[in-house]
Backbone as JSON Lines, residues from 0, in Angstrom:
{"i":0,"aa":"M","n":[-21.64,-53.14,-37.64],"ca":[-21.69,-52.2,-36.52],"c":[-23.12,-52.17,-35.99]}
{"i":1,"aa":"P","n":[-23.33,-52.28,-34.66],"ca":[-24.67,-52.25,-34.12],"c":[-25.33,-50.89,-34.32]}
{"i":2,"aa":"S","n":[-26.64,-50.9,-34.31],"ca":[-27.41,-49.68,-34.48],"c":[-27.12,-48.71,-33.32]}
{"i":3,"aa":"L","n":[-26.92,-47.44,-33.67],"ca":[-26.66,-46.42,-32.67],"c":[-27.92,-45.61,-32.42]}
{"i":4,"aa":"Q","n":[-28.22,-45.33,-31.17],"ca":[-29.32,-44.46,-30.81],"c":[-28.83,-43.02,-30.86]}
{"i":5,"aa":"Q","n":[-29.74,-42.05,-30.81],"ca":[-29.4,-40.64,-30.94],"c":[-28.29,-40.2,-29.99]}
{"i":6,"aa":"N","n":[-28.35,-40.61,-28.74],"ca":[-27.36,-40.15,-27.76],"c":[-26.27,-41.19,-27.5]}
{"i":7,"aa":"Q","n":[-26.09,-42.12,-28.4],"ca":[-25.11,-43.17,-28.18],"c":[-24.01,-43.17,-29.24]}
{"i":8,"aa":"I","n":[-23.47,-42.01,-29.49],"ca":[-22.32,-41.93,-30.38],"c":[-21.12,-42.47,-29.6]}
{"i":9,"aa":"E","n":[-20.42,-43.41,-30.18],"ca":[-19.29,-44.01,-29.49],"c":[-17.98,-43.51,-30.07]}
{"i":10,"aa":"C","n":[-17.12,-43.02,-29.2],"ca":[-15.82,-42.52,-29.62],"c":[-14.85,-43.69,-29.75]}
{"i":11,"aa":"P","n":[-14.37,-43.97,-30.96],"ca":[-13.45,-45.1,-31.16],"c":[-11.98,-44.75,-30.91]}
{"i":12,"aa":"F","n":[-11.72,-43.56,-30.43],"ca":[-10.34,-43.08,-30.25],"c":[-9.93,-43.1,-28.79]}
{"i":13,"aa":"E","n":[-8.65,-43.31,-28.56],"ca":[-8.08,-43.28,-27.21],"c":[-7.35,-41.97,-27.01]}
{"i":14,"aa":"K","n":[-7.26,-41.56,-25.77],"ca":[-6.5,-40.36,-25.45],"c":[-5.0,-40.61,-25.65]}
{"i":15,"aa":"K","n":[-4.28,-39.53,-25.83],"ca":[-2.83,-39.59,-26.0],"c":[-2.17,-39.2,-24.69]}
{"i":16,"aa":"F","n":[-1.01,-39.75,-24.43],"ca":[-0.27,-39.47,-23.22],"c":[1.13,-39.0,-23.6]}
{"i":17,"aa":"P","n":[1.26,-37.72,-23.96],"ca":[2.55,-37.22,-24.41],"c":[3.56,-37.13,-23.26]}
{"i":18,"aa":"S","n":[4.81,-37.26,-23.6],"ca":[5.89,-37.14,-22.61],"c":[6.0,-35.71,-22.12]}
{"i":19,"aa":"Q","n":[6.11,-35.55,-20.82],"ca":[6.28,-34.23,-20.21],"c":[7.67,-33.65,-20.49]}
{"i":20,"aa":"L","n":[8.56,-34.46,-21.04],"ca":[9.93,-34.02,-21.26],"c":[10.06,-33.04,-22.42]}
{"i":21,"aa":"K","n":[9.15,-33.11,-23.38],"ca":[9.22,-32.23,-24.54],"c":[7.89,-31.49,-24.68]}
{"i":22,"aa":"R","n":[7.83,-30.29,-24.1],"ca":[6.6,-29.5,-24.09],"c":[6.59,-28.55,-25.29]}
{"i":23,"aa":"D","n":[6.38,-29.13,-26.45],"ca":[6.36,-28.37,-27.69],"c":[4.93,-28.27,-28.21]}
{"i":24,"aa":"D","n":[4.77,-27.77,-29.44],"ca":[3.43,-27.63,-30.02],"c":[2.69,-28.96,-30.07]}
{"i":25,"aa":"S","n":[3.38,-30.02,-30.42],"ca":[2.77,-31.34,-30.5],"c":[2.25,-31.79,-29.13]}
{"i":26,"aa":"F","n":[3.03,-31.56,-28.11],"ca":[2.63,-31.92,-26.74],"c":[1.32,-31.23,-26.36]}
{"i":27,"aa":"F","n":[1.26,-29.92,-26.54],"ca":[0.07,-29.18,-26.12],"c":[-1.13,-29.48,-27.02]}
{"i":28,"aa":"M","n":[-0.88,-29.74,-28.31],"ca":[-1.99,-30.1,-29.19],"c":[-2.56,-31.46,-28.8]}
{"i":29,"aa":"K","n":[-1.72,-32.36,-28.31],"ca":[-2.23,-33.65,-27.84],"c":[-3.15,-33.47,-26.64]}
{"i":30,"aa":"L","n":[-2.88,-32.49,-25.82],"ca":[-3.77,-32.2,-24.7],"c":[-5.1,-31.64,-25.2]}
{"i":31,"aa":"A","n":[-5.04,-30.79,-26.22],"ca":[-6.28,-30.28,-26.84],"c":[-7.05,-31.43,-27.5]}
{"i":32,"aa":"Y","n":[-6.33,-32.34,-28.13],"ca":[-6.93,-33.54,-28.73],"c":[-7.67,-34.35,-27.66]}
{"i":33,"aa":"N","n":[-7.05,-34.49,-26.5],"ca":[-7.7,-35.23,-25.41],"c":[-8.99,-34.54,-24.97]}
{"i":34,"aa":"A","n":[-8.98,-33.22,-24.94],"ca":[-10.2,-32.48,-24.61],"c":[-11.26,-32.7,-25.69]}
{"i":35,"aa":"A","n":[-10.84,-32.79,-26.94],"ca":[-11.77,-33.06,-28.04],"c":[-12.39,-34.45,-27.89]}
{"i":36,"aa":"I","n":[-11.62,-35.4,-27.41],"ca":[-12.16,-36.74,-27.16],"c":[-13.23,-36.67,-26.06]}
{"i":37,"aa":"D","n":[-12.99,-35.87,-25.04],"ca":[-14.01,-35.69,-24.0],"c":[-15.3,-35.14,-24.61]}
{"i":38,"aa":"A","n":[-15.18,-34.19,-25.53],"ca":[-16.36,-33.65,-26.21],"c":[-17.08,-34.74,-26.99]}
{"i":39,"aa":"Y","n":[-16.33,-35.51,-27.75],"ca":[-16.89,-36.6,-28.57],"c":[-17.71,-37.54,-27.68]}
{"i":40,"aa":"R","n":[-17.14,-37.91,-26.54],"ca":[-17.81,-38.84,-25.62],"c":[-19.08,-38.26,-25.02]}
{"i":41,"aa":"K","n":[-19.23,-36.94,-25.09],"ca":[-20.42,-36.26,-24.57],"c":[-21.36,-35.84,-25.7]}
{"i":42,"aa":"N","n":[-21.11,-36.36,-26.89],"ca":[-21.94,-36.08,-28.06],"c":[-21.86,-34.61,-28.47]}
{"i":43,"aa":"E","n":[-20.72,-33.99,-28.21],"ca":[-20.45,-32.62,-28.64],"c":[-19.5,-32.69,-29.82]}
{"i":44,"aa":"V","n":[-19.53,-31.67,-30.67],"ca":[-18.56,-31.61,-31.77],"c":[-17.16,-31.67,-31.15]}
{"i":45,"aa":"P","n":[-16.33,-32.63,-31.57],"ca":[-15.05,-32.85,-30.9],"c":[-13.97,-31.83,-31.24]}
{"i":46,"aa":"I","n":[-14.06,-30.7,-30.57],"ca":[-13.04,-29.67,-30.68],"c":[-12.57,-29.38,-29.27]}
{"i":47,"aa":"G","n":[-11.25,-29.37,-29.1],"ca":[-10.65,-29.09,-27.81],"c":[-9.71,-27.92,-27.91]}
{"i":48,"aa":"A","n":[-9.53,-27.23,-26.78],"ca":[-8.63,-26.08,-26.73],"c":[-7.86,-26.08,-25.42]}
{"i":49,"aa":"V","n":[-6.6,-25.68,-25.5],"ca":[-5.73,-25.58,-24.34],"c":[-5.02,-24.23,-24.41]}
{"i":50,"aa":"M","n":[-5.03,-23.5,-23.29],"ca":[-4.31,-22.23,-23.21],"c":[-3.05,-22.45,-22.37]}
{"i":51,"aa":"V","n":[-1.93,-21.97,-22.9],"ca":[-0.63,-22.18,-22.26],"c":[0.03,-20.83,-21.99]}
{"i":52,"aa":"R","n":[0.61,-20.74,-20.8],"ca":[1.38,-19.56,-20.4],"c":[2.64,-20.04,-19.71]}
{"i":53,"aa":"E","n":[3.78,-19.59,-20.2],"ca":[5.07,-19.98,-19.63],"c":[5.2,-21.51,-19.53]}
{"i":54,"aa":"S","n":[4.82,-22.2,-20.59],"ca":[4.9,-23.66,-20.71],"c":[4.01,-24.43,-19.72]}
{"i":55,"aa":"E","n":[3.03,-23.75,-19.15],"ca":[2.08,-24.39,-18.24],"c":[0.66,-24.21,-18.77]}
{"i":56,"aa":"V","n":[-0.13,-25.26,-18.68],"ca":[-1.54,-25.18,-19.08],"c":[-2.29,-24.39,-18.02]}
{"i":57,"aa":"I","n":[-2.96,-23.32,-18.45],"ca":[-3.76,-22.53,-17.52],"c":[-5.25,-22.66,-17.79]}
{"i":58,"aa":"A","n":[-5.61,-23.3,-18.91],"ca":[-7.02,-23.54,-19.22],"c":[-7.14,-24.68,-20.22]}
{"i":59,"aa":"C","n":[-8.21,-25.42,-20.1],"ca":[-8.48,-26.53,-21.02],"c":[-9.99,-26.67,-21.13]}
{"i":60,"aa":"A","n":[-10.49,-26.75,-22.37],"ca":[-11.93,-26.82,-22.57],"c":[-12.24,-27.58,-23.86]}
{"i":61,"aa":"H","n":[-13.49,-27.97,-23.98],"ca":[-13.99,-28.55,-25.22],"c":[-15.35,-27.95,-25.5]}
{"i":62,"aa":"N","n":[-15.84,-28.16,-26.71],"ca":[-17.16,-27.64,-27.07],"c":[-18.21,-28.12,-26.08]}
{"i":63,"aa":"E","n":[-19.13,-27.22,-25.73],"ca":[-20.24,-27.55,-24.85],"c":[-21.55,-26.96,-25.37]}
{"i":64,"aa":"V","n":[-21.62,-26.72,-26.66],"ca":[-22.78,-26.08,-27.28],"c":[-24.05,-26.89,-27.03]}
{"i":65,"aa":"E","n":[-24.0,-28.2,-27.26],"ca":[-25.19,-29.03,-27.11],"c":[-25.64,-29.15,-25.66]}
{"i":66,"aa":"S","n":[-24.71,-29.39,-24.76],"ca":[-25.08,-29.61,-23.36],"c":[-25.55,-28.33,-22.67]}
{"i":67,"aa":"T","n":[-25.02,-27.19,-23.09],"ca":[-25.42,-25.92,-22.46],"c":[-26.51,-25.2,-23.25]}
{"i":68,"aa":"K","n":[-26.76,-25.66,-24.46],"ca":[-27.69,-24.98,-25.37],"c":[-27.26,-23.53,-25.59]}
{"i":69,"aa":"D","n":[-25.94,-23.33,-25.63],"ca":[-25.35,-22.0,-25.79],"c":[-24.5,-21.99,-27.05]}
{"i":70,"aa":"P","n":[-24.89,-21.23,-28.07],"ca":[-24.13,-21.22,-29.32],"c":[-22.73,-20.63,-29.19]}
{"i":71,"aa":"T","n":[-22.44,-19.97,-28.08],"ca":[-21.1,-19.41,-27.88],"c":[-20.19,-20.32,-27.07]}
{"i":72,"aa":"A","n":[-20.67,-21.48,-26.67],"ca":[-19.88,-22.38,-25.81],"c":[-18.89,-23.22,-26.62]}
{"i":73,"aa":"H","n":[-18.11,-22.53,-27.45],"ca":[-17.05,-23.19,-28.22],"c":[-15.84,-23.38,-27.32]}
{"i":74,"aa":"A","n":[-15.03,-24.37,-27.65],"ca":[-13.85,-24.69,-26.85],"c":[-12.95,-23.48,-26.65]}
{"i":75,"aa":"E","n":[-12.74,-22.71,-27.72],"ca":[-11.84,-21.57,-27.64],"c":[-12.37,-20.5,-26.68]}
{"i":76,"aa":"I","n":[-13.65,-20.2,-26.78],"ca":[-14.28,-19.17,-25.92],"c":[-14.17,-19.6,-24.46]}
{"i":77,"aa":"L","n":[-14.48,-20.87,-24.19],"ca":[-14.42,-21.38,-22.82],"c":[-12.99,-21.35,-22.28]}
{"i":78,"aa":"A","n":[-12.02,-21.71,-23.11],"ca":[-10.62,-21.69,-22.67],"c":[-10.13,-20.26,-22.44]}
{"i":79,"aa":"I","n":[-10.54,-19.34,-23.3],"ca":[-10.17,-17.93,-23.12],"c":[-10.74,-17.4,-21.8]}
{"i":80,"aa":"T","n":[-11.99,-17.71,-21.53],"ca":[-12.63,-17.26,-20.28],"c":[-11.94,-17.85,-19.06]}
{"i":81,"aa":"Q","n":[-11.66,-19.15,-19.12],"ca":[-10.95,-19.81,-18.0],"c":[-9.58,-19.17,-17.77]}
{"i":82,"aa":"A","n":[-8.86,-18.93,-18.86],"ca":[-7.51,-18.37,-18.75],"c":[-7.55,-16.95,-18.16]}
{"i":83,"aa":"A","n":[-8.47,-16.14,-18.62],"ca":[-8.6,-14.78,-18.1],"c":[-8.91,-14.81,-16.6]}
{"i":84,"aa":"N","n":[-9.79,-15.7,-16.21],"ca":[-10.12,-15.85,-14.78],"c":[-8.9,-16.35,-14.0]}
{"i":85,"aa":"Q","n":[-8.15,-17.26,-14.58],"ca":[-6.97,-17.84,-13.92],"c":[-5.9,-16.79,-13.64]}
{"i":86,"aa":"I","n":[-5.63,-15.93,-14.62],"ca":[-4.56,-14.94,-14.43],"c":[-5.08,-13.6,-13.93]}
{"i":87,"aa":"G","n":[-6.39,-13.41,-13.92],"ca":[-6.95,-12.17,-13.43],"c":[-6.8,-10.99,-14.37]}
{"i":88,"aa":"D","n":[-6.79,-11.27,-15.66],"ca":[-6.66,-10.21,-16.66],"c":[-7.25,-10.7,-17.97]}
{"i":89,"aa":"W","n":[-7.94,-9.82,-18.69],"ca":[-8.49,-10.21,-19.98],"c":[-7.43,-10.22,-21.07]}
{"i":90,"aa":"R","n":[-6.33,-9.58,-20.83],"ca":[-5.24,-9.55,-21.81],"c":[-4.39,-10.82,-21.65]}
{"i":91,"aa":"L","n":[-4.42,-11.64,-22.65],"ca":[-3.68,-12.91,-22.62],"c":[-2.47,-12.82,-23.54]}
{"i":92,"aa":"S","n":[-1.78,-11.7,-23.48],"ca":[-0.72,-11.38,-24.43],"c":[0.53,-12.23,-24.3]}
{"i":93,"aa":"D","n":[0.65,-12.99,-23.22],"ca":[1.78,-13.9,-23.09],"c":[1.34,-15.36,-23.14]}
{"i":94,"aa":"C","n":[0.21,-15.59,-23.8],"ca":[-0.38,-16.94,-23.85],"c":[-0.44,-17.46,-25.29]}
{"i":95,"aa":"T","n":[-0.45,-18.79,-25.38],"ca":[-0.65,-19.48,-26.65],"c":[-1.89,-20.35,-26.53]}
{"i":96,"aa":"L","n":[-2.76,-20.25,-27.52],"ca":[-3.98,-21.07,-27.57],"c":[-3.78,-22.18,-28.59]}
{"i":97,"aa":"Y","n":[-3.98,-23.42,-28.15],"ca":[-3.93,-24.59,-29.04],"c":[-5.36,-25.08,-29.23]}
{"i":98,"aa":"V","n":[-5.77,-25.29,-30.48],"ca":[-7.13,-25.73,-30.75],"c":[-7.11,-26.74,-31.9]}
{"i":99,"aa":"T","n":[-7.97,-27.75,-31.82],"ca":[-7.92,-28.86,-32.76],"c":[-8.5,-28.54,-34.14]}
{"i":100,"aa":"K","n":[-9.25,-27.44,-34.26],"ca":[-9.78,-27.03,-35.57],"c":[-9.66,-25.51,-35.69]}
{"i":101,"aa":"E","n":[-9.43,-25.05,-36.89],"ca":[-9.31,-23.61,-37.13],"c":[-10.5,-22.87,-36.56]}
{"i":102,"aa":"P","n":[-10.27,-21.81,-35.81],"ca":[-11.37,-21.07,-35.18],"c":[-12.34,-20.44,-36.18]}
{"i":103,"aa":"C","n":[-13.6,-20.41,-35.76],"ca":[-14.67,-19.77,-36.52],"c":[-14.54,-18.24,-36.37]}
{"i":104,"aa":"P","n":[-15.4,-17.46,-37.03],"ca":[-15.32,-16.01,-36.9],"c":[-15.4,-15.52,-35.44]}
{"i":105,"aa":"M","n":[-16.3,-16.09,-34.67],"ca":[-16.47,-15.68,-33.27],"c":[-15.21,-15.96,-32.46]}
{"i":106,"aa":"C","n":[-14.67,-17.16,-32.61],"ca":[-13.51,-17.56,-31.81],"c":[-12.23,-16.86,-32.25]}
{"i":107,"aa":"A","n":[-12.06,-16.67,-33.55],"ca":[-10.9,-15.94,-34.05],"c":[-10.95,-14.5,-33.53]}
{"i":108,"aa":"G","n":[-12.14,-13.91,-33.56],"ca":[-12.31,-12.55,-33.04],"c":[-12.02,-12.48,-31.55]}
{"i":109,"aa":"A","n":[-12.48,-13.46,-30.8],"ca":[-12.24,-13.49,-29.35],"c":[-10.74,-13.61,-29.06]}
{"i":110,"aa":"A","n":[-10.04,-14.42,-29.83],"ca":[-8.59,-14.58,-29.64],"c":[-7.87,-13.25,-29.89]}
{"i":111,"aa":"I","n":[-8.31,-12.53,-30.89],"ca":[-7.71,-11.22,-31.18],"c":[-8.06,-10.23,-30.08]}
{"i":112,"aa":"M","n":[-9.31,-10.22,-29.65],"ca":[-9.73,-9.29,-28.59],"c":[-9.02,-9.58,-27.27]}
{"i":113,"aa":"A","n":[-8.69,-10.84,-27.03],"ca":[-7.98,-11.22,-25.8],"c":[-6.47,-10.98,-25.92]}
{"i":114,"aa":"R","n":[-6.04,-10.5,-27.08],"ca":[-4.62,-10.2,-27.33],"c":[-3.72,-11.43,-27.2]}
{"i":115,"aa":"I","n":[-4.27,-12.59,-27.56],"ca":[-3.47,-13.82,-27.49],"c":[-2.24,-13.66,-28.38]}
{"i":116,"aa":"H","n":[-1.09,-14.01,-27.82],"ca":[0.18,-13.85,-28.52],"c":[0.27,-14.79,-29.73]}
{"i":117,"aa":"R","n":[-0.14,-16.04,-29.52],"ca":[0.04,-17.05,-30.57],"c":[-1.14,-18.01,-30.54]}
{"i":118,"aa":"L","n":[-1.58,-18.42,-31.72],"ca":[-2.65,-19.41,-31.84],"c":[-2.18,-20.52,-32.76]}
{"i":119,"aa":"V","n":[-2.33,-21.76,-32.28],"ca":[-1.91,-22.94,-33.03],"c":[-3.14,-23.81,-33.26]}
{"i":120,"aa":"Y","n":[-3.41,-24.16,-34.51],"ca":[-4.54,-25.05,-34.76],"c":[-4.13,-26.24,-35.61]}
{"i":121,"aa":"A","n":[-4.96,-27.28,-35.56],"ca":[-4.65,-28.53,-36.25],"c":[-5.28,-28.6,-37.64]}
{"i":122,"aa":"V","n":[-6.61,-28.54,-37.7],"ca":[-7.33,-28.8,-38.95],"c":[-7.84,-27.49,-39.56]}
{"i":123,"aa":"P","n":[-7.42,-27.19,-40.78],"ca":[-7.96,-26.01,-41.46],"c":[-9.45,-26.19,-41.76]}
{"i":124,"aa":"D","n":[-10.18,-25.08,-41.8],"ca":[-11.61,-25.12,-42.1],"c":[-11.91,-24.15,-43.24]}
{"i":125,"aa":"P","n":[-11.99,-24.66,-44.47],"ca":[-12.19,-23.78,-45.62],"c":[-13.57,-23.12,-45.67]}
{"i":126,"aa":"K","n":[-14.53,-23.62,-44.9],"ca":[-15.89,-23.05,-44.92],"c":[-16.09,-21.97,-43.86]}
{"i":127,"aa":"M","n":[-15.61,-22.23,-42.64],"ca":[-15.88,-21.31,-41.53],"c":[-14.62,-20.83,-40.81]}
{"i":128,"aa":"G","n":[-13.46,-21.28,-41.22],"ca":[-12.23,-20.88,-40.54],"c":[-11.88,-19.43,-40.83]}
{"i":129,"aa":"F","n":[-11.53,-18.7,-39.78],"ca":[-11.23,-17.28,-39.97],"c":[-9.78,-16.93,-39.65]}
{"i":130,"aa":"L","n":[-8.91,-17.92,-39.73],"ca":[-7.47,-17.66,-39.61],"c":[-6.73,-18.29,-40.78]}
{"i":131,"aa":"G","n":[-7.33,-18.21,-41.95],"ca":[-6.69,-18.71,-43.15],"c":[-7.57,-19.58,-44.03]}
{"i":132,"aa":"G","n":[-8.67,-20.1,-43.49],"ca":[-9.56,-20.96,-44.26],"c":[-10.44,-20.15,-45.19]}
{"i":133,"aa":"A","n":[-11.63,-19.78,-44.72],"ca":[-12.54,-18.97,-45.51],"c":[-12.03,-17.53,-45.62]}
{"i":134,"aa":"L","n":[-11.41,-17.07,-44.55],"ca":[-10.89,-15.71,-44.46],"c":[-9.78,-15.7,-43.42]}
{"i":135,"aa":"D","n":[-8.91,-14.72,-43.47],"ca":[-7.87,-14.6,-42.44],"c":[-7.98,-13.23,-41.78]}
{"i":136,"aa":"I","n":[-8.74,-13.2,-40.7],"ca":[-8.97,-11.94,-39.99],"c":[-7.68,-11.38,-39.4]}
{"i":137,"aa":"S","n":[-6.72,-12.24,-39.11],"ca":[-5.46,-11.77,-38.52],"c":[-4.66,-10.9,-39.49]}
{"i":138,"aa":"K","n":[-5.01,-10.93,-40.76],"ca":[-4.32,-10.12,-41.77],"c":[-4.98,-8.76,-41.97]}
{"i":139,"aa":"T","n":[-6.06,-8.5,-41.25],"ca":[-6.76,-7.22,-41.37],"c":[-5.86,-6.11,-40.83]}
{"i":140,"aa":"Q","n":[-5.47,-5.2,-41.68],"ca":[-4.5,-4.17,-41.32],"c":[-4.98,-3.24,-40.21]}
{"i":141,"aa":"S","n":[-6.27,-2.97,-40.15],"ca":[-6.78,-1.99,-39.18],"c":[-6.84,-2.52,-37.75]}
{"i":142,"aa":"L","n":[-6.65,-3.81,-37.55],"ca":[-6.67,-4.36,-36.19],"c":[-5.45,-3.89,-35.4]}
{"i":143,"aa":"N","n":[-5.64,-3.72,-34.1],"ca":[-4.5,-3.29,-33.28],"c":[-3.73,-4.47,-32.7]}
{"i":144,"aa":"H","n":[-4.15,-5.69,-33.02],"ca":[-3.43,-6.88,-32.54],"c":[-3.43,-7.94,-33.65]}
{"i":145,"aa":"H","n":[-2.28,-8.55,-33.85],"ca":[-2.12,-9.59,-34.87],"c":[-1.4,-10.78,-34.24]}
{"i":146,"aa":"P","n":[-2.13,-11.82,-33.85],"ca":[-1.47,-12.98,-33.23],"c":[-0.62,-13.74,-34.25]}
{"i":147,"aa":"Q","n":[0.41,-14.4,-33.74],"ca":[1.16,-15.33,-34.57],"c":[0.28,-16.56,-34.77]}
{"i":148,"aa":"I","n":[0.27,-17.12,-35.98],"ca":[-0.56,-18.28,-36.28],"c":[0.34,-19.42,-36.76]}
{"i":149,"aa":"S","n":[0.11,-20.61,-36.17],"ca":[0.76,-21.84,-36.65],"c":[-0.34,-22.82,-37.01]}
{"i":150,"aa":"R","n":[-0.15,-23.52,-38.11],"ca":[-1.21,-24.37,-38.65],"c":[-0.76,-25.83,-38.8]}
{"i":151,"aa":"K","n":[-1.75,-26.7,-38.8],"ca":[-1.61,-28.12,-39.15],"c":[-0.75,-28.93,-38.17]}
{"i":152,"aa":"V","n":[-0.74,-28.55,-36.9],"ca":[-0.05,-29.35,-35.88],"c":[-0.99,-30.48,-35.46]}
{"i":153,"aa":"L","n":[-0.57,-31.72,-35.63],"ca":[-1.37,-32.91,-35.34],"c":[-2.64,-32.97,-36.2]}
{"i":154,"aa":"E","n":[-2.54,-32.44,-37.41],"ca":[-3.69,-32.33,-38.3],"c":[-4.37,-33.67,-38.58]}
{"i":155,"aa":"G","n":[-3.59,-34.69,-38.9],"ca":[-4.17,-35.98,-39.29],"c":[-5.04,-36.58,-38.2]}
{"i":156,"aa":"D","n":[-4.53,-36.63,-36.99],"ca":[-5.3,-37.21,-35.87],"c":[-6.56,-36.41,-35.6]}
{"i":157,"aa":"C","n":[-6.44,-35.1,-35.58],"ca":[-7.61,-34.26,-35.28],"c":[-8.65,-34.33,-36.4]}
{"i":158,"aa":"K","n":[-8.19,-34.44,-37.63],"ca":[-9.11,-34.55,-38.77],"c":[-9.87,-35.88,-38.71]}
{"i":159,"aa":"R","n":[-9.17,-36.96,-38.36],"ca":[-9.84,-38.27,-38.25],"c":[-10.91,-38.24,-37.15]}
{"i":160,"aa":"L","n":[-10.62,-37.57,-36.06],"ca":[-11.57,-37.45,-34.96],"c":[-12.85,-36.75,-35.42]}
{"i":161,"aa":"L","n":[-12.68,-35.61,-36.08],"ca":[-13.83,-34.86,-36.57],"c":[-14.61,-35.65,-37.63]}
{"i":162,"aa":"S","n":[-13.89,-36.25,-38.57],"ca":[-14.55,-37.02,-39.64],"c":[-15.35,-38.18,-39.07]}
{"i":163,"aa":"S","n":[-14.79,-38.9,-38.12],"ca":[-15.48,-40.03,-37.51],"c":[-16.76,-39.58,-36.8]}
{"i":164,"aa":"F","n":[-16.66,-38.49,-36.07],"ca":[-17.82,-37.97,-35.34],"c":[-18.97,-37.66,-36.31]}
{"i":165,"aa":"F","n":[-18.67,-36.9,-37.36],"ca":[-19.74,-36.52,-38.29],"c":[-20.24,-37.7,-39.1]}
{"i":166,"aa":"Q","n":[-19.38,-38.67,-39.37],"ca":[-19.82,-39.88,-40.05],"c":[-20.83,-40.62,-39.17]}
{"i":167,"aa":"Q","n":[-20.53,-40.74,-37.89],"ca":[-21.46,-41.41,-36.97],"c":[-22.76,-40.63,-36.84]}
{"i":168,"aa":"K","n":[-22.69,-39.31,-36.78],"ca":[-23.89,-38.49,-36.69],"c":[-24.79,-38.7,-37.92]}
{"i":169,"aa":"R","n":[-24.16,-38.75,-39.1],"ca":[-24.94,-38.99,-40.32],"c":[-25.58,-40.37,-40.31]}
{"i":170,"aa":"M","n":[-24.84,-41.36,-39.8],"ca":[-25.37,-42.72,-39.74],"c":[-26.58,-42.78,-38.8]}
{"i":171,"aa":"V","n":[-26.48,-42.13,-37.66],"ca":[-27.59,-42.1,-36.7],"c":[-28.79,-41.4,-37.31]}
{"i":172,"aa":"A","n":[-28.56,-40.29,-37.99],"ca":[-29.66,-39.54,-38.61],"c":[-30.33,-40.38,-39.69]}
{"i":173,"aa":"K","n":[-29.53,-41.11,-40.46],"ca":[-30.07,-41.95,-41.54],"c":[-30.91,-43.08,-40.94]}
{"i":174,"aa":"E","n":[-30.43,-43.69,-39.85],"ca":[-31.18,-44.78,-39.2],"c":[-32.47,-44.27,-38.59]}
{"i":175,"aa":"G","n":[-32.47,-43.0,-38.15],"ca":[-33.65,-42.42,-37.51],"c":[-34.72,-41.99,-38.49]}
{"i":176,"aa":"S","n":[-34.37,-41.9,-39.79],"ca":[-35.37,-41.42,-40.77],"c":[-36.11,-42.55,-41.42]}
């Protein structure tokens, strides 16, 4: 493999083109996966998020932390903001959020605050995941909203994407030292 420069991480994955005929969890997670590929190609941590309302995508985002220098520019936060702007309400109680990795504390909290009806994620995160990994905030009894959670949809593909990205980042860092 040729030497990679700091900003030349190459995404070895292709986007998926799911059939519009079956708009299920797998379909929408593939769209989130495609957003994660966009992040990878921009040297961002490859996490994608898609917000769905009445079987229609109303928001799609990927991590933009590096490009914006904003620690809150996670895919989930950006998709929640887009969706709220799209429907003209901060309450997303009839929406489902699809995300390629289990949300962190900030993003899990934002999903609960936005009253998202359902959250579907691909890859569990035992270190920072707050919907079943390190902690499950949705099980906190005192909260006034408890989203439905579905896990491990398209887990293998999304996990390979994340693993490849961090493997390349480590390789670049090692070559730079």
